[in-house]
SESE-841062 format. One line per 2 residues: number of its first residue (from 0); for each residue x negated, y, z negated of C-alpha. Coordinates in nm, 2 decimals, m for minus. Each point is the difference from the previous one (the first is absolute). Example, Ala and Ser with C-alpha at 12.3 -4.5 7.8 and 13.67 -1.06 7.14 Angstrom:
2
0> m1.23/m0.45/m0.78; m0.14/0.34/0.07
//
This chain:
616
0> m3.71/m0.70/2.81; 0.20/m0.27/m0.07
2> 0.29/0.17/0.21; m0.26/0.03/0.32
4> m0.07/m0.35/m0.05; 0.36/m0.10/m0.03
6> 0.08/0.20/0.32; m0.26/m0.14/0.19
8> 0.10/m0.34/m0.10; 0.35/0.09/0.18
10> m0.12/0.16/0.29; m0.22/m0.34/0.08
12> 0.26/m0.22/m0.08; 0.24/0.21/0.24
14> m0.30/m0.02/0.27; m0.07/m0.38/m0.03
16> 0.39/m0.14/m0.10; 0.19/m0.09/0.30
18> 0.22/0.33/0.10; 0.37/m0.05/m0.01
20> 0.35/0.18/0.04; 0.17/0.07/m0.35
22> 0.35/0.11/m0.09; 0.06/0.08/m0.34
24> 0.31/0.09/m0.17; 0.05/0.20/m0.37
26> 0.23/m0.11/m0.15; 0.10/m0.35/0.18
28> 0.29/0.00/m0.21; 0.25/0.32/m0.04
30> 0.29/0.06/m0.13; 0.27/0.26/0.07
32> m0.02/0.32/m0.19; m0.29/m0.12/m0.21
34> m0.27/m0.04/0.24; m0.14/0.36/0.08
36> m0.21/m0.05/0.30; m0.08/m0.27/0.27
38> m0.35/m0.01/0.15; m0.08/m0.21/0.31
40> m0.33/0.01/0.10; m0.13/m0.17/0.35
42> m0.40/0.01/0.06; m0.33/m0.13/0.15
44> m0.23/m0.07/m0.23; m0.38/0.09/0.13
46> 0.16/0.14/0.31; m0.03/m0.33/0.20
48> 0.21/m0.31/0.05; m0.18/m0.38/0.09
50> 0.05/m0.07/0.36; 0.15/0.33/0.09
52> m0.31/0.23/0.21; 0.20/0.29/0.01
54> 0.34/0.09/m0.19; 0.22/0.19/0.17
56> 0.32/0.05/m0.27; 0.10/m0.06/m0.33
58> 0.39/0.00/m0.03; 0.23/m0.03/m0.33
60> 0.33/m0.17/0.01; 0.29/m0.08/m0.18
62> 0.24/m0.31/0.05; 0.36/0.08/0.12
64> 0.24/m0.31/m0.13; 0.29/0.10/0.22
66> m0.22/m0.05/0.32; m0.25/m0.26/m0.16
68> m0.27/0.21/0.13; m0.30/0.22/m0.14
70> 0.03/0.37/0.12; m0.27/0.22/0.04
72> m0.05/0.28/m0.27; m0.34/0.19/0.10
74> m0.25/m0.06/0.27; m0.36/0.09/m0.07
76> m0.25/0.04/0.28; m0.32/m0.07/m0.08
78> m0.23/0.18/0.22; 0.15/0.32/m0.05
80> 0.20/m0.06/m0.34; 0.33/0.16/0.15
82> 0.29/m0.11/m0.19; 0.33/m0.09/0.15
84> 0.31/0.02/m0.21; 0.25/m0.25/0.15
86> 0.27/0.05/m0.28; 0.06/0.30/m0.28
88> 0.03/m0.10/m0.39; 0.15/0.22/m0.20
90> m0.17/0.09/m0.32; m0.32/m0.13/0.08
92> m0.39/0.07/0.11; m0.23/m0.13/0.28
94> m0.34/m0.02/m0.05; m0.26/m0.09/0.29
96> m0.35/m0.05/0.08; m0.30/m0.22/0.08
98> 0.20/m0.30/0.05; 0.26/0.01/m0.22
100> 0.36/0.10/m0.08; 0.17/0.05/m0.31
102> 0.40/0.05/m0.05; 0.08/0.17/m0.32
104> 0.39/m0.03/m0.04; 0.13/0.17/m0.33
106> 0.32/m0.15/m0.20; 0.01/m0.31/0.23
108> 0.32/m0.16/m0.02; 0.10/m0.38/0.10
110> m0.01/0.04/0.37; m0.39/0.10/m0.03
112> m0.04/m0.34/m0.14; m0.11/m0.21/0.33
114> m0.27/m0.14/0.14; m0.28/0.23/0.13
116> m0.28/m0.09/0.28; m0.31/0.11/0.13
118> m0.15/m0.02/0.31; m0.32/0.05/0.21
120> m0.05/m0.04/0.36; m0.28/0.02/0.20
122> m0.24/m0.14/0.29; m0.18/m0.33/m0.11
124> m0.33/m0.14/0.16; 0.15/m0.10/0.31
126> 0.16/0.36/0.04; 0.32/m0.21/m0.08
128> 0.29/0.21/m0.22; 0.02/m0.17/m0.33
130> 0.16/0.11/m0.33; 0.03/m0.11/m0.35
132> 0.29/0.02/m0.30; m0.01/0.02/m0.34
134> 0.37/0.07/m0.20; 0.10/0.06/m0.37
136> 0.34/m0.01/m0.15; 0.17/0.24/m0.23
138> 0.24/m0.18/m0.19; 0.34/0.16/m0.16
140> 0.04/m0.06/m0.37; 0.38/0.06/m0.10
142> 0.02/0.17/m0.34; 0.27/m0.07/m0.26
144> 0.31/0.19/0.05; m0.03/0.12/m0.36
146> m0.33/0.11/0.07; 0.10/0.18/0.31
148> 0.27/0.19/m0.19; m0.23/0.10/m0.23
150> m0.21/0.15/0.26; 0.23/0.18/0.19
152> 0.18/0.13/m0.35; m0.38/0.13/m0.08
154> 0.01/0.17/0.32; 0.33/0.11/0.01
156> m0.05/0.13/m0.36; m0.33/0.19/0.08
158> 0.21/0.18/0.32; 0.29/0.13/m0.23
160> m0.25/0.13/m0.27; m0.16/0.20/0.25
162> 0.32/0.12/0.14; 0.28/m0.02/m0.24
164> m0.14/m0.03/m0.39; 0.02/0.28/m0.24
166> m0.35/0.20/m0.03; 0.02/m0.18/m0.38
168> m0.01/m0.34/0.18; m0.22/0.08/0.26
170> m0.27/0.09/m0.21; 0.01/m0.30/m0.24
172> m0.01/m0.17/0.35; m0.32/0.14/0.10
174> m0.15/0.00/m0.38; 0.05/m0.43/0.02
176> m0.14/0.00/0.37; m0.27/0.22/m0.07
178> m0.15/m0.20/m0.31; m0.17/m0.26/0.16
180> m0.20/0.09/0.33; m0.17/m0.29/0.18
182> m0.27/0.09/0.33; m0.25/m0.14/0.21
184> m0.32/0.16/0.14; 0.18/m0.14/0.34
186> 0.28/m0.22/0.10; m0.19/m0.15/0.32
188> m0.33/m0.12/m0.07; m0.25/m0.18/0.19
190> m0.14/m0.34/m0.11; m0.33/0.02/m0.18
192> m0.08/0.31/0.14; 0.20/0.26/m0.19
194> 0.08/0.04/m0.37; 0.30/0.03/m0.16
196> 0.13/0.17/m0.34; 0.33/m0.05/m0.22
198> 0.08/0.22/m0.23; 0.33/m0.05/m0.26
200> 0.07/0.32/m0.20; 0.25/0.02/m0.26
202> 0.05/0.36/m0.04; 0.11/0.18/m0.33
204> 0.28/0.28/0.11; 0.05/0.33/m0.17
206> 0.31/m0.12/m0.12; m0.11/m0.34/m0.17
208> m0.13/0.12/m0.31; 0.36/0.01/m0.18
210> 0.02/m0.39/0.13; m0.28/m0.13/m0.27
212> m0.13/m0.25/0.28; m0.27/m0.26/m0.01
214> m0.16/m0.17/0.32; m0.05/m0.37/m0.07
216> m0.21/m0.11/0.31; m0.06/0.09/0.40
218> m0.06/m0.30/0.28; m0.06/0.00/0.36
220> 0.14/m0.35/0.14; m0.07/m0.16/0.36
222> 0.31/m0.19/0.12; m0.22/m0.32/0.08
224> m0.31/0.06/m0.20; 0.18/0.12/m0.31
226> m0.15/0.21/m0.30; m0.25/0.21/0.14
228> m0.07/0.20/m0.36; 0.16/0.10/m0.29
230> m0.01/0.20/m0.32; 0.18/m0.08/m0.33
232> m0.01/0.25/m0.28; m0.25/m0.06/m0.19
234> m0.23/m0.18/0.21; m0.23/0.02/0.25
236> 0.07/m0.03/0.38; 0.05/m0.38/0.15
238> m0.06/m0.09/0.38; 0.03/m0.34/0.17
240> m0.35/m0.19/0.09; m0.03/0.19/0.36
242> m0.02/0.35/m0.14; m0.30/0.09/m0.13
244> 0.05/0.24/m0.33; m0.18/0.23/0.16
246> 0.26/0.11/0.21; 0.23/0.03/m0.21
248> 0.14/0.36/m0.22; 0.24/0.00/m0.23
250> 0.13/0.19/m0.29; 0.32/m0.04/m0.24
252> 0.03/0.38/m0.14; 0.10/0.01/m0.40
254> 0.01/0.35/0.08; 0.34/0.13/0.14
256> m0.11/0.27/0.16; m0.25/m0.22/0.24
258> 0.11/m0.24/0.29; m0.09/m0.38/m0.04
260> m0.15/m0.16/0.31; m0.15/m0.32/0.16
262> m0.22/0.00/0.30; m0.12/m0.25/0.24
264> m0.26/0.03/0.29; m0.07/m0.29/0.25
266> m0.35/0.06/0.16; 0.09/m0.30/0.29
268> 0.33/m0.08/0.06; 0.12/m0.33/0.15
270> 0.30/m0.12/0.19; 0.16/m0.15/m0.24
272> m0.04/0.29/m0.23; 0.26/0.19/0.25
274> 0.39/0.02/m0.11; 0.23/0.16/m0.29
276> m0.16/0.11/m0.31; 0.25/0.11/m0.34
278> m0.11/0.22/m0.23; 0.14/m0.01/m0.38
280> 0.04/0.16/m0.31; 0.20/m0.15/m0.33
282> 0.07/0.34/m0.24; 0.16/m0.02/m0.37
284> 0.18/0.26/m0.16; 0.07/0.08/m0.36
286> 0.30/m0.13/m0.02; m0.11/m0.33/0.10
288> 0.12/0.01/0.34; m0.24/m0.12/0.27
290> 0.01/0.10/0.37; m0.20/m0.12/0.30
292> m0.11/0.18/0.32; m0.10/m0.12/0.32
294> m0.12/0.10/0.38; m0.15/m0.20/0.29
296> m0.24/0.09/0.29; m0.03/m0.24/0.32
298> m0.39/m0.03/0.09; m0.05/m0.09/0.41
300> m0.37/m0.13/0.02; m0.10/m0.04/0.38
302> m0.26/m0.19/0.16; m0.34/0.29/0.05
304> m0.09/0.01/0.36; m0.35/m0.10/0.15
306> m0.03/0.42/0.03; 0.09/0.05/m0.37
308> m0.29/m0.25/m0.09; m0.26/0.18/0.23
310> 0.11/0.36/m0.15; m0.06/m0.14/m0.31
312> m0.32/m0.11/0.05; m0.08/0.31/0.20
314> 0.07/0.19/m0.33; m0.14/m0.20/m0.23
316> m0.37/m0.02/0.26; 0.01/0.38/m0.02
318> 0.03/0.04/m0.36; m0.31/m0.26/m0.04
320> m0.21/0.21/0.24; 0.10/0.27/m0.23
322> m0.07/m0.16/m0.29; m0.32/m0.14/0.15
324> m0.15/0.37/0.08; 0.10/0.08/m0.36
326> m0.20/m0.29/m0.11; m0.32/0.03/0.21
328> 0.02/0.40/m0.18; 0.01/m0.13/m0.35
330> m0.26/m0.28/0.05; m0.27/0.32/0.14
332> 0.10/0.18/m0.28; m0.06/m0.24/m0.24
334> m0.34/m0.11/0.18; m0.08/0.39/m0.04
336> 0.12/m0.02/m0.41; m0.24/m0.31/m0.06
338> m0.34/0.15/0.19; 0.09/0.32/m0.24
340> 0.07/m0.22/m0.27; m0.32/m0.22/0.09
342> m0.24/0.33/m0.03; 0.16/0.09/m0.30
344> m0.03/m0.31/m0.20; m0.36/0.02/0.13
346> m0.05/0.30/m0.12; 0.15/m0.02/m0.35
348> m0.22/m0.36/m0.02; m0.31/0.22/0.01
350> 0.15/0.25/m0.23; 0.08/m0.27/m0.21
352> m0.36/m0.19/0.00; m0.17/0.33/m0.06
354> 0.17/0.05/m0.33; 0.00/m0.35/m0.13
356> m0.28/0.03/m0.17; 0.18/0.30/m0.21
358> 0.33/m0.16/m0.04; m0.20/m0.28/m0.19
360> m0.09/0.25/m0.28; 0.31/0.17/0.04
362> 0.12/m0.36/m0.13; m0.22/m0.01/m0.25
364> 0.12/0.29/m0.19; 0.36/m0.10/0.07
366> m0.06/m0.30/m0.20; m0.13/0.22/m0.29
368> 0.27/0.25/0.06; 0.32/m0.28/m0.01
370> m0.22/m0.17/m0.30; 0.08/0.33/m0.17
372> 0.37/0.05/0.14; 0.04/m0.37/m0.14
374> m0.09/0.09/m0.39; 0.22/0.34/0.05
376> 0.29/m0.21/0.11; m0.04/m0.25/m0.25
378> m0.02/0.31/m0.26; 0.30/0.13/0.11
380> 0.20/m0.31/m0.01; m0.12/m0.07/m0.33
382> 0.14/0.35/m0.11; 0.36/m0.09/0.18
384> m0.01/m0.31/m0.20; m0.06/0.17/m0.30
386> 0.25/0.28/0.06; m0.24/0.25/0.04
388> 0.12/0.12/0.34; 0.34/m0.06/0.24
390> m0.23/0.11/0.32; 0.10/m0.22/0.23
392> m0.27/0.09/0.23; m0.38/m0.05/0.05
394> m0.14/0.34/m0.07; m0.41/0.11/0.00
396> m0.13/0.25/m0.18; m0.20/0.32/0.19
398> m0.34/m0.19/m0.02; 0.09/m0.26/0.18
400> 0.03/m0.09/0.37; 0.35/m0.05/0.14
402> 0.04/m0.35/0.19; 0.00/0.05/0.40
404> 0.25/m0.31/0.05; 0.15/m0.23/m0.23
406> m0.28/m0.25/0.09; m0.17/0.21/m0.30
408> 0.25/m0.08/m0.24; 0.00/m0.30/m0.28
410> 0.31/m0.03/m0.25; 0.12/m0.24/m0.22
412> 0.33/0.12/0.13; 0.14/m0.12/0.32
414> 0.09/0.35/0.12; m0.14/0.30/m0.09
416> 0.05/0.38/0.14; m0.31/0.17/0.09
418> m0.12/0.33/0.17; m0.25/m0.06/0.26
420> m0.32/0.22/0.05; 0.25/0.14/0.32
422> 0.21/0.15/m0.26; 0.29/m0.24/0.10
424> 0.19/m0.16/m0.27; 0.07/m0.40/0.06
426> 0.11/m0.31/m0.15; m0.29/m0.28/0.00
428> 0.08/m0.40/0.01; m0.29/m0.09/m0.18
430> 0.11/m0.42/m0.05; 0.12/m0.11/0.32
432> m0.26/m0.15/0.24; m0.29/0.14/m0.20
434> 0.12/0.33/m0.02; m0.09/0.30/0.17
436> 0.36/0.11/0.16; 0.15/0.33/0.02
438> 0.36/m0.05/0.02; 0.18/0.19/0.31
440> 0.38/m0.12/m0.12; 0.15/m0.15/m0.26
442> 0.38/m0.05/m0.07; 0.11/m0.26/m0.31
444> 0.37/0.11/m0.09; 0.17/0.25/0.21
446> m0.04/0.31/m0.19; m0.19/0.23/0.24
448> 0.22/0.08/0.31; m0.20/m0.09/0.34
450> 0.20/0.13/0.25; m0.18/0.31/0.05
452> m0.09/0.25/0.28; m0.37/0.04/0.18
454> m0.13/0.29/m0.21; 0.05/m0.30/m0.34
456> m0.13/m0.26/0.22; m0.33/0.24/0.10
458> m0.08/0.11/m0.30; 0.11/m0.28/m0.26
460> 0.30/m0.01/m0.23; 0.06/m0.20/m0.36
462> m0.04/m0.08/m0.39; m0.34/m0.22/m0.11
464> 0.15/0.00/m0.33; 0.31/m0.13/0.16
466> m0.19/m0.24/0.24; 0.15/0.10/0.32
468> m0.16/0.22/0.25; m0.11/0.05/0.33
470> m0.41/0.15/0.03; 0.07/0.22/0.32
472> m0.07/m0.08/0.38; m0.24/0.33/m0.02
474> m0.23/m0.15/m0.29; 0.01/m0.33/0.15
476> m0.16/0.16/0.28; m0.26/0.17/m0.16
478> m0.10/m0.34/m0.20; 0.01/m0.24/0.29
480> m0.18/0.25/0.27; m0.32/0.01/m0.25
482> m0.06/m0.41/m0.01; 0.11/m0.36/0.10
484> 0.30/m0.12/m0.22; 0.19/m0.31/m0.07
486> 0.38/0.04/m0.01; 0.20/m0.26/m0.28
488> 0.35/m0.02/m0.02; 0.14/m0.19/m0.34
490> 0.35/m0.07/0.02; 0.24/m0.21/m0.25
492> 0.31/m0.17/0.18; 0.26/m0.25/m0.20
494> m0.28/0.00/m0.29; m0.28/m0.11/0.24
496> m0.30/0.22/0.05; m0.15/0.03/0.36
498> m0.27/0.23/0.14; m0.13/0.11/0.36
500> m0.34/0.16/0.05; m0.11/0.16/0.33
502> m0.34/0.11/0.07; m0.13/0.35/0.16
504> 0.32/0.20/m0.13; m0.01/0.36/0.10
506> 0.29/0.22/0.09; m0.05/0.29/0.22
508> 0.00/0.37/m0.01; 0.37/0.20/m0.02
510> m0.11/0.11/0.38; 0.05/m0.37/0.05
512> 0.32/m0.01/m0.24; m0.21/m0.26/m0.21
514> m0.02/m0.27/0.22; m0.04/m0.33/m0.16
516> m0.31/m0.23/0.09; m0.08/m0.32/m0.16
518> m0.21/m0.32/0.13; 0.00/m0.34/m0.13
520> 0.26/m0.16/m0.25; m0.05/m0.30/m0.28
522> 0.26/m0.05/m0.26; 0.33/m0.22/m0.13
524> 0.26/0.22/0.07; m0.01/m0.02/0.39
526> m0.07/0.31/0.22; 0.23/0.27/0.02
528> m0.21/0.33/0.07; m0.21/m0.08/0.30
530> 0.35/0.04/0.18; m0.05/0.37/m0.06
532> m0.36/0.01/0.07; m0.07/0.31/0.22
534> 0.36/0.16/m0.09; 0.03/0.33/m0.14
536> 0.17/0.11/m0.36; 0.33/0.09/0.02
538> 0.27/0.19/m0.25; 0.35/0.08/0.01
540> m0.10/0.39/0.13; m0.28/m0.14/0.26
542> 0.09/m0.25/0.22; m0.33/m0.12/0.15
544> 0.15/m0.36/0.09; m0.01/m0.16/0.37
546> 0.39/m0.06/m0.08; 0.31/0.16/0.15
548> 0.12/0.04/m0.37; m0.14/0.13/m0.29
550> m0.12/m0.30/m0.22; m0.08/0.21/m0.29
552> 0.37/0.12/m0.01; 0.09/m0.35/0.09
554> m0.18/m0.21/m0.25; 0.00/0.26/m0.29
556> m0.38/m0.01/m0.03; m0.33/0.19/0.18
558> m0.28/m0.26/0.15; m0.20/m0.06/0.29
560> 0.34/m0.07/0.20; m0.06/m0.14/0.36
562> 0.27/m0.01/0.29; 0.12/m0.29/m0.14
564> 0.02/0.17/m0.35; m0.17/m0.22/m0.25
566> m0.10/m0.35/m0.14; m0.07/0.15/m0.29
568> 0.17/0.31/m0.25; m0.15/0.02/m0.31
570> 0.08/0.34/m0.03; 0.36/m0.10/0.05
572> 0.31/0.02/m0.21; m0.06/m0.21/m0.35
574> 0.18/m0.28/m0.07; 0.19/m0.02/0.36
576> 0.18/m0.27/0.16; 0.12/0.21/0.30
578> m0.12/m0.10/0.32; m0.39/0.09/0.02
580> 0.04/0.32/m0.23; m0.13/m0.15/m0.35
582> m0.38/m0.07/m0.07; m0.05/m0.27/0.26
584> m0.33/m0.19/0.06; 0.18/m0.22/0.31
586> m0.22/m0.31/m0.04; 0.12/m0.02/m0.35
588> 0.34/0.18/m0.06; 0.16/m0.01/0.37
590> 0.20/0.35/0.04; 0.24/m0.08/m0.26
592> m0.17/m0.01/m0.34; m0.27/0.20/m0.17
594> m0.31/m0.05/m0.17; 0.01/0.07/m0.39
596> m0.33/0.15/m0.07; m0.31/0.16/0.32
598> m0.31/0.17/m0.07; m0.22/0.10/0.29
600> m0.36/0.06/m0.05; m0.36/0.03/0.15
602> m0.36/m0.08/m0.07; m0.32/0.16/0.17
604> m0.18/m0.25/0.13; m0.37/0.07/m0.14
606> m0.28/0.05/0.19; m0.19/m0.33/0.05
608> 0.36/m0.13/0.09; 0.03/0.23/0.26
610> m0.36/m0.07/0.13; 0.08/m0.38/0.03
612> 0.36/0.11/0.18; m0.16/0.18/0.27
614> m0.34/m0.23/0.09; 0.29/m0.27/0.03
//
């Protein structure tokens, strides 16, 4: 939407501003044997010139010093767009269209460094013949004899290598030449409406493994704007203030079999960003020898025509119409779902009201059972203290009722392992915020491996004695499908304790890939889970995220990954500081640190609390 507004403003400015005749040259200073091309553009903005009712011709000319006058090169007839070529240039390209002429000269010489003139002719309001003129000078810059000799020698050596060198010398030359690669998505870009990506890559060659080399740095540099982006060994990528760090990717590989690279992307280029770009790499060898590699690209930026802007806006408007239809369809679907949910809630409310009296009686019975369980737990704790038992679990005799959930368990210990009435063996947190929590994920020391496949995360894994485990998505689904649950996540980071809590926690069935559902947030750890709300669960062997890559494989974990992968990754690699691969809770750790403790737990909302929520 920001791009649409920007383009609409551009079109408005073009429409409201005074139209003009423009001549532009890139670059305006050339050097023999160094400048690869010269672009001369003659155009009329907004297809209109003040004081001209009818535009007839657009002519590009060059100043001839010997005759002290301008000579016409090309003439464009405005009505038919017919281009007349008056002079022929070698190694050149000519483009023309709706009131513009563009001349591109390859390998320009000092004889091309002249004054170029653009003339528009037509009829005024009184049918009088009127013309307007715009001029631009291209200057020639003489390089030093030493530099010129070096350039010529390099060219000569290159030709010599191609034809006369021995096979071994040619292989070495090709190796050095191909180590550094510098490419752009295009060498001619239209200002503000076309993106540009520059990629500088230091390639590892097959015969490099015997050299014991280490790349120290990579950079991309602009001839006038200076350093664009750079990365040094052991550091993160650095950029200048005008470059958004999100548009820069870089990696210095410590693996001798992988390439290193730095890549910069511009969404909206300006004319001031045209010119020469340089890519450089610094490499250190085991014998304390350093070697530098360099390459150059010339990027030309042209002004977009009015027609270019109109085409872009038409594409965006067409896309907006598609999005509008999709949104309207989604809104109708949501309305239908809301109506269905409303009817379901009304039905559930009626059922709950019918059973409310029965629940009161049940609660009285449960109070008696809990009192008995508390007495039984105290007896077991006493036996443990006296050395009569080493059993760490709470067990129940056959004539006692097993607890339905951890809300029914009281203990002097903070965490106990019990078997629920359903037969599911769980760990209960009996202390935090009044207790009653079923622990579904816990990591304290990294002794249990969490980079596992879909089957393990479906069924659950780990060791209660070690204290690290995952209860299993199928078990969590069965628990949360039978009631209303809160989710609490306890974390430790830099020796400080934090927590995040969410209402209405539920995961869907396997047919929906255990999709995550949560609602409102509270806590002091900041919210790094709502970003994943509505996302399916993904593992290394079951890629359900919306990303073009496999997020689970890329970030060594299993989670409710989205198209942007994650902002939390609590099943990631223990203790990792690699980017986004550790136990990340982004609002605390960012992507370069891990929490030292994580415990995810759920607690069922009591019936009275649930009725209160429904009546709100």
